[in-house]
C-alpha positions, 0 to 999 in steps of 0.5 A: 606371476602366472608361473610362480615356479619360473619366477626366477627365470623371468627375473633373469630375463628381465635383468638381462633385457634391461642391460641390453636396452642400456637401462643398467640401473634397472638391470642392477636393481633386478640382480640385487633383488635376486641376490637378496632373495633366499637361494642355493649357493649354485643359484647365487653364484650364477646371479653374481656372474650375471651381475658381473656381466652387467657391471662390465658393461658399465665399466665397473670392473672392480665391482665385477671382479668382486662378483666373480671372485665371490661366485668362484668361492661359492662354486668352490664351497659347492664342489662345482669345479666346472663353474668355479673354473668358468668364473675364474676364466671370466675374471682372467678375461676382465683382467687382461682386456678391461684392466690390461693386467696380464699378470693378474690374468695369469694368476686367475688361470693358475687357480684353474689348473686343479679344476680342469680335469672336470671340464671334459667334452663328455661330462661338461659339453655345454660348458666345454667351450665356455671354459676351454674356448675362454682359455683359447681366446685368452692365448690369442688376446695375449698374442700367443698364437702358438699356444692357442694353436696347441690348445686347439689341437688338443681340445677341439680338432676332432670335433666338426663344429669346434674344429672349424670354429677355432680355425676361424679364430686362428686364421683371423689372428694371423690376418688370413681373412678369407680362410677365417671366413671359409672356416666360419662358414663351415660351422653355419652349414652343419646342423640346426642353429640350436646345435651351434648355440654352445659355440 
């Protein structure tokens, strides 16, 4: 490669591109080669989460859950509470949406309780929505709009982007399409596009 220090990043992009083009076997081969190579626990956890996403697209939910569990274990060993919580909320989504198993989803979320103190707007900005937004959407998927509303009030209301973003979800969940569209439009009006990527 022309940029050996970025070989890892290129491999990630290649794997993701294969999945986007429905070339799952080649995508998995790229992920497997990354996991076979020497790396840090943090990188391996990231690779496992990436491979899990590919396996979800294939419908291989059991394998995806195994990857997410191993990723969470590596995050735990690495004392990375934020990424461990994100691995578990991803698993909770898969249990609820992919396997229609709300009990297993709740079990995953119960394992996040002691990790949540580390996921603050100040200290984990780029992972804030990934986790808390994931919890918010889990409430909506479970049909508990009031719990989603309460979480939104606690975690997102004061922020100009997140506040409108979650409002659009809440309106949509209640069938209020015009209000959902208006709230989503406010997000697009603020700041350059790159500032909205975490949302």
